[in-house]
C-alpha positions as CSV (number, residue, x, y, z in Angstrom):
1,X,17.5,-49.1,10.9
2,X,20.2,-46.9,9.4
3,X,18.9,-43.7,7.6
4,X,19.0,-43.8,3.9
5,X,21.8,-42.0,2.2
6,X,21.3,-40.1,-1.0
7,X,24.7,-39.7,-2.7
8,X,25.2,-36.8,-5.1
9,X,24.4,-37.7,-8.6
10,X,26.6,-36.8,-11.5
11,X,24.0,-34.3,-12.7
12,X,24.0,-32.6,-9.3
13,X,27.7,-32.2,-9.4
14,X,27.6,-30.9,-13.0
15,X,25.0,-28.3,-12.2
16,X,26.9,-27.2,-9.1
17,X,30.1,-26.7,-11.1
18,X,28.2,-24.8,-13.8
19,X,26.8,-22.4,-11.2
20,X,30.3,-21.9,-9.7
21,X,31.8,-21.1,-13.1
22,X,28.8,-18.9,-14.1
23,X,29.1,-17.0,-10.8
24,X,32.8,-16.3,-11.5
25,X,32.1,-15.1,-15.0
26,X,29.2,-12.9,-13.9
27,X,31.2,-11.3,-11.1
28,X,34.0,-10.4,-13.6
29,X,31.4,-8.1,-15.3
30,X,32.7,-6.7,-18.6
31,X,36.3,-7.7,-18.1
32,X,35.4,-11.4,-18.6
33,X,37.3,-14.5,-17.7
34,X,39.2,-17.1,-19.8
35,X,38.9,-20.8,-19.3
36,X,42.5,-20.9,-18.0
37,X,41.6,-18.3,-15.3
38,X,38.6,-20.4,-14.2
39,X,40.8,-23.5,-14.0
40,X,43.1,-21.7,-11.7
41,X,40.3,-20.3,-9.6
42,X,38.3,-23.5,-9.2
43,X,40.9,-26.3,-9.4
44,X,38.7,-28.1,-11.9
45,X,40.3,-29.9,-14.8
46,X,40.7,-28.1,-18.2
47,X,38.4,-30.7,-20.0
48,X,35.7,-30.1,-17.4
49,X,35.9,-26.4,-17.7
50,X,35.8,-26.6,-21.5
51,X,32.6,-28.7,-21.3
52,X,31.1,-26.2,-18.8
53,X,32.0,-23.2,-21.0
54,X,30.5,-24.9,-24.0
55,X,27.3,-25.8,-22.1
56,X,26.9,-22.3,-20.7
57,X,27.5,-20.7,-24.1
58,X,24.9,-23.2,-25.7
59,X,22.4,-22.2,-23.0
60,X,22.9,-18.5,-24.0
61,X,24.3,-17.4,-20.6
62,X,27.8,-16.5,-21.7
63,X,29.5,-15.3,-24.9
64,X,33.1,-14.6,-26.0
65,X,34.6,-11.2,-25.6
66,X,36.3,-10.0,-28.7
67,X,39.7,-9.4,-27.1
68,X,42.3,-11.3,-25.1
69,X,42.2,-11.2,-21.3
70,X,43.8,-8.0,-19.9
71,X,47.2,-8.8,-18.6
72,X,47.8,-11.8,-20.9
73,X,51.5,-12.2,-21.8
74,X,52.0,-10.8,-25.4
75,X,55.1,-13.0,-25.9
76,X,53.3,-16.2,-25.2
77,X,53.2,-18.6,-28.2
78,X,49.9,-19.6,-29.7
79,X,46.5,-18.0,-29.5
80,X,45.9,-15.6,-26.6
81,X,43.3,-16.9,-24.1
82,X,39.8,-15.8,-25.0
83,X,37.7,-14.1,-22.4
84,X,34.0,-14.9,-21.9
85,X,31.4,-12.6,-20.3
86,X,27.9,-13.0,-19.2
87,X,25.6,-12.3,-22.2
88,X,23.8,-9.0,-21.5
89,X,20.4,-10.0,-22.9
90,X,20.3,-13.5,-21.5
91,X,18.4,-12.5,-18.4
92,X,17.2,-9.4,-16.6
93,X,16.7,-8.7,-12.9
94,X,14.6,-6.0,-11.3
95,X,15.3,-4.2,-8.0
96,X,12.7,-2.2,-6.0
97,X,13.2,-0.2,-2.9
98,X,10.5,1.7,-1.0
99,X,9.5,3.6,2.1
100,X,6.4,5.6,3.0
101,X,7.4,8.6,0.8
102,X,8.7,6.9,-2.4
103,X,9.1,3.8,-4.5
104,X,12.2,3.5,-6.7
105,X,13.0,0.8,-9.3
106,X,16.0,-0.3,-11.4
107,X,16.4,-2.9,-14.1
108,X,19.7,-4.6,-14.8
109,X,20.9,-6.9,-17.6
110,X,22.7,-10.1,-16.9
111,X,26.1,-8.4,-17.1
112,X,25.0,-6.1,-14.3
113,X,24.5,-2.9,-16.4
114,X,21.6,-0.6,-15.4
115,X,19.2,-0.4,-18.3
116,X,16.2,1.4,-16.8
117,X,15.2,3.2,-13.6
118,X,12.2,5.2,-12.3
119,X,11.1,6.8,-9.0
120,X,7.6,7.8,-7.9
121,X,6.3,9.5,-4.8
122,X,3.7,7.9,-2.6
123,X,0.7,9.5,-1.0
124,X,0.4,9.1,2.8
125,X,-3.1,7.9,2.3
126,X,-2.0,4.8,0.5
127,X,-2.2,1.6,2.5
128,X,-0.1,-1.6,2.1
129,X,-2.4,-3.1,-0.6
130,X,-2.2,0.1,-2.6
131,X,1.6,0.2,-2.3
132,X,1.7,-3.4,-3.7
133,X,-0.4,-2.2,-6.6
134,X,1.9,0.7,-7.3
135,X,5.0,-1.6,-7.2
136,X,3.3,-4.1,-9.6
137,X,2.4,-1.3,-12.0
138,X,6.0,0.0,-12.0
139,X,7.4,-3.5,-12.8
140,X,4.9,-4.0,-15.6
141,X,5.8,-0.6,-17.0
142,X,9.5,-1.3,-16.9
143,X,9.1,-4.6,-18.8
144,X,6.8,-3.1,-21.4
145,X,9.1,0.0,-21.9
146,X,12.2,-2.2,-22.4
147,X,10.3,-4.7,-24.5
148,X,11.8,-7.6,-22.5
149,X,10.4,-11.1,-23.0
150,X,8.8,-12.0,-19.7
151,X,10.6,-15.4,-19.5
152,X,13.9,-13.5,-19.5
153,X,13.0,-11.7,-16.2
154,X,14.7,-13.8,-13.6
155,X,12.7,-12.2,-10.7
156,X,12.1,-9.1,-8.6
157,X,14.0,-8.1,-5.5
158,X,12.2,-5.9,-2.9
159,X,14.0,-3.8,-0.3
160,X,11.1,-3.2,2.1
161,X,11.0,-0.9,5.1
162,X,10.6,-2.0,8.7
163,X,11.3,-5.4,10.2
164,X,11.3,-8.2,7.5
165,X,11.1,-11.9,7.8
166,X,13.3,-13.0,4.9
167,X,12.4,-16.6,5.0
168,X,8.6,-16.0,5.1
169,X,9.1,-13.0,2.7
170,X,6.9,-10.8,4.9
171,X,7.1,-7.3,6.4
172,X,6.5,-8.0,10.1
173,X,5.9,-4.4,11.0
174,X,6.3,-0.9,9.4
175,X,4.2,1.6,11.3
176,X,4.3,4.4,8.6
177,X,2.3,2.5,6.0
178,X,-1.2,1.5,7.2
179,X,-1.8,-2.3,7.1
180,X,1.9,-3.2,6.8
181,X,2.0,-5.7,9.7
182,X,2.6,-9.4,9.1
183,X,2.2,-8.4,5.5
184,X,2.8,-11.1,2.8
185,X,4.2,-8.7,0.3
186,X,6.0,-11.4,-1.8
187,X,2.9,-13.6,-2.2
188,X,0.8,-10.7,-3.2
189,X,3.3,-9.5,-5.8
190,X,3.8,-13.0,-7.2
191,X,0.1,-13.3,-7.8
192,X,0.0,-10.0,-9.6
193,X,3.1,-10.4,-11.7
194,X,3.7,-14.1,-12.1
195,X,7.4,-13.5,-11.3
196,X,9.5,-14.8,-8.5
197,X,9.8,-12.3,-5.7
198,X,12.7,-12.0,-3.1
199,X,12.3,-9.7,0.0
200,X,14.8,-8.2,2.4
201,X,14.9,-5.0,4.5
202,X,15.8,-1.8,2.5
203,X,18.6,-0.8,4.8
204,X,20.1,-4.3,4.4
205,X,20.1,-4.2,0.6
206,X,21.8,-0.7,0.7
207,X,24.4,-1.9,3.2
208,X,25.2,-5.0,1.1
209,X,25.4,-2.9,-2.0
210,X,27.7,-0.4,-0.3
211,X,29.9,-3.3,0.9
212,X,30.1,-4.8,-2.7
213,X,30.2,-1.7,-4.8
214,X,30.9,1.3,-2.6
215,X,34.7,1.2,-2.9
216,X,35.3,0.7,0.9
217,X,38.5,-1.2,0.3
218,X,39.4,-4.5,1.9
219,X,36.8,-4.3,4.7
220,X,35.6,-7.7,6.0
221,X,32.6,-6.3,7.9
222,X,30.4,-3.2,7.9
223,X,27.7,-1.8,10.1
224,X,25.5,0.8,8.3
225,X,23.0,3.2,9.7
226,X,20.4,4.6,7.4
227,X,18.7,7.8,8.6
228,X,15.6,8.7,6.5
229,X,12.1,9.1,7.9
230,X,13.3,6.9,10.8
231,X,16.5,5.0,11.6
232,X,17.6,1.5,10.9
233,X,20.9,-0.5,10.7
234,X,22.3,-3.5,9.0
235,X,25.5,-5.6,9.7
236,X,27.4,-7.1,6.7
237,X,30.0,-9.8,7.6
238,X,32.2,-11.0,4.8
239,X,29.4,-10.2,2.3
240,X,26.6,-11.8,4.3
241,X,23.8,-9.7,5.9
242,X,23.2,-10.7,9.5
243,X,19.8,-12.2,10.3
244,X,18.3,-13.4,13.6
245,X,17.8,-17.1,14.1
246,X,14.2,-16.5,13.1
247,X,15.3,-15.1,9.8
248,X,14.4,-11.5,10.7
249,X,16.4,-8.4,9.9
250,X,17.8,-6.0,12.5
251,X,15.6,-3.2,13.9
252,X,18.4,-0.9,15.0
253,X,16.1,2.1,15.5
254,X,14.2,0.2,18.2
255,X,17.0,-0.8,20.6
256,X,16.5,0.9,23.9
257,X,19.2,3.4,25.0
258,X,17.2,4.8,28.0
259,X,14.2,3.1,29.7
260,X,13.0,6.5,30.9
261,X,13.1,8.0,27.4
262,X,10.3,9.1,25.2
263,X,7.6,6.8,23.9
264,X,8.4,5.4,20.5
265,X,5.8,4.8,17.7
266,X,6.5,1.1,18.2
267,X,4.9,1.3,21.6
268,X,8.1,1.0,23.7
269,X,10.0,3.6,25.6
270,X,13.5,5.0,25.0
271,X,14.2,3.6,21.5
272,X,17.1,5.2,19.6
273,X,14.7,6.2,16.8
274,X,12.4,8.0,19.3
275,X,15.3,10.2,20.5
276,X,16.5,10.9,17.0
277,X,13.0,11.6,15.6
278,X,12.2,13.9,18.5
279,X,15.0,16.2,17.2
280,X,13.3,16.5,13.8
281,X,9.5,16.4,14.2
282,X,9.0,19.3,11.8
283,X,10.9,17.5,9.1
284,X,8.9,14.3,9.5
285,X,5.6,16.1,9.5
286,X,6.7,17.9,6.3
287,X,7.8,14.6,4.6
288,X,11.5,15.5,4.6
289,X,14.4,13.4,5.6
290,X,15.8,13.5,9.1
291,X,18.2,16.5,9.4
292,X,17.3,17.8,6.0
293,X,18.2,21.4,6.6
294,X,16.0,24.3,5.6
295,X,17.8,27.4,4.0
296,X,19.5,29.5,6.7
297,X,18.6,27.1,9.5
298,X,21.3,26.0,11.8
299,X,21.1,22.3,12.5
300,X,24.3,22.0,14.4
301,X,22.9,21.4,17.9
302,X,20.6,18.7,16.6
303,X,23.5,16.8,15.0
304,X,25.4,17.1,18.2
305,X,22.6,15.5,20.2
306,X,22.1,12.9,17.4
307,X,25.8,12.0,17.6
308,X,25.4,11.4,21.4
309,X,22.5,9.0,20.9
310,X,24.2,7.2,18.0
311,X,27.5,6.9,20.0
312,X,25.6,5.1,22.7
313,X,24.3,2.6,20.2
314,X,27.7,2.2,18.5
315,X,29.4,1.6,21.8
316,X,27.1,-1.5,22.2
317,X,27.5,-2.6,18.6
318,X,31.3,-2.6,19.0
319,X,30.9,-5.1,21.8
320,X,28.5,-7.3,19.8
321,X,29.9,-7.3,16.3
322,X,33.3,-5.5,16.2
323,X,32.8,-4.3,12.6
324,X,35.7,-3.0,10.5
325,X,33.7,0.1,9.6
326,X,30.6,2.1,10.6
327,X,28.9,3.8,7.7
328,X,26.3,6.6,8.2
329,X,24.0,7.2,5.3
330,X,21.6,10.2,5.2
331,X,20.2,12.8,2.7
332,X,23.5,14.5,2.3
333,X,27.2,13.6,2.6
334,X,27.7,16.7,4.8
335,X,25.2,15.5,7.4
336,X,26.5,11.9,7.3
337,X,30.1,13.1,7.7
338,X,29.2,15.2,10.6
339,X,27.5,12.3,12.4
340,X,30.4,10.0,11.6
341,X,32.9,12.5,13.0
342,X,30.7,13.2,16.0
343,X,30.3,9.6,16.9
344,X,34.0,8.9,16.5
345,X,35.0,11.9,18.7
346,X,32.7,10.7,21.5
347,X,34.0,7.2,21.4
348,X,37.6,8.4,21.4
349,X,36.9,10.4,24.5
350,X,35.6,7.3,26.3
351,X,38.2,4.6,25.4
352,X,37.9,1.0,26.6
353,X,40.4,-1.8,27.0
354,X,38.1,-3.8,24.6
355,X,38.8,-1.4,21.8
356,X,42.3,-2.5,20.6
357,X,41.4,-2.0,16.9
358,X,39.5,1.1,16.0
359,X,36.9,0.9,13.3
360,X,36.6,3.4,10.4
361,X,33.8,5.9,10.6
362,X,32.4,7.0,7.2
363,X,29.6,9.3,6.1
364,X,27.9,9.1,2.7
365,X,24.7,10.4,1.0
366,X,22.0,8.0,0.0
367,X,22.5,6.7,-3.5
368,X,19.2,5.2,-4.9
369,X,21.1,3.3,-7.6
370,X,22.9,1.3,-4.9
371,X,19.5,0.5,-3.3
372,X,18.1,-0.8,-6.7
373,X,21.2,-2.8,-7.3
374,X,21.2,-4.3,-3.8
375,X,17.6,-5.4,-4.2
376,X,18.3,-6.8,-7.7
377,X,21.2,-8.8,-6.3
378,X,18.8,-10.7,-4.1
379,X,17.6,-12.3,-7.3
380,X,20.9,-12.9,-9.0
381,X,22.5,-14.2,-5.8
382,X,19.8,-16.8,-5.4
383,X,20.1,-17.8,-9.0
384,X,23.9,-18.2,-8.8
385,X,24.0,-20.0,-5.4
């Protein structure tokens, strides 16, 4: 017996086209788009686009911008094309990023503007359940402070530390917060908040945000290292964050670079993070970032060794992914730039016939606003799919 076929209904096609148009208008931010621009971008017929614009405006998602589109020909006869923008107060999204020292939160309106942010420190005695409670309280405080109607909050995106299963919305393992193993963080927050929760790794949301908003130019792929209390990485390929076939995020800090190396807190030997962390035990014990220099203290030799270890990992990543750029993010641009330069120097001294095209090596300081925005984009991306 032949399998039943379910053809697309007219309503399905209409909804799909509406999301395509809304995504284009939303991505244009404050500049807006005209109906004629959307016709050109989508190939849909003008009457179809007119109906979609009318429907989106009626639903309150878009509104006209009180000016013509930038670049419109002034000598053109008739009325200049009217640009439409996403209506700021139509919906709000919340982004949260945390690790064992801190939780930070940002709220964005539907046009993508930041309208609220807050950061709090965590106590090292707080376990996973307590952290969920602190996140829920921060979200409730933000909604109350802004006076947002709850049904206008589209959802909350969480950038969580450690290995994350994106499909199951769980933190598989994060050793620095007690109880955060196979931890159903999204389910717990949904019960507390009554809002839809989206979860990804915190390094991944920062990497995607850097790719989208960091001004890196026409890069098609990016591998980012985040050095904080530990070390992790994320690969962004044409705007998509790489996940394993099981839907899990990369655990770059726990790749082995020497089987005879030191024991890592994950239980294995020779992990990249174990080598890097061993250089900065005093910083970790004091709750500082890796390579966060003390006044008058020379950290140069530590950065030299860290560059050696990172270069070993990057050499392997070049064979696996061949990214256009490697980005190093740490507590300061000076430290990040030193690591980027050190890794590039080591790889240049050890060339290979595989390396016909050299990637860029970039160093930047951690920007919490990019972390909030990347986490919030988990929500908006799902809505506009």
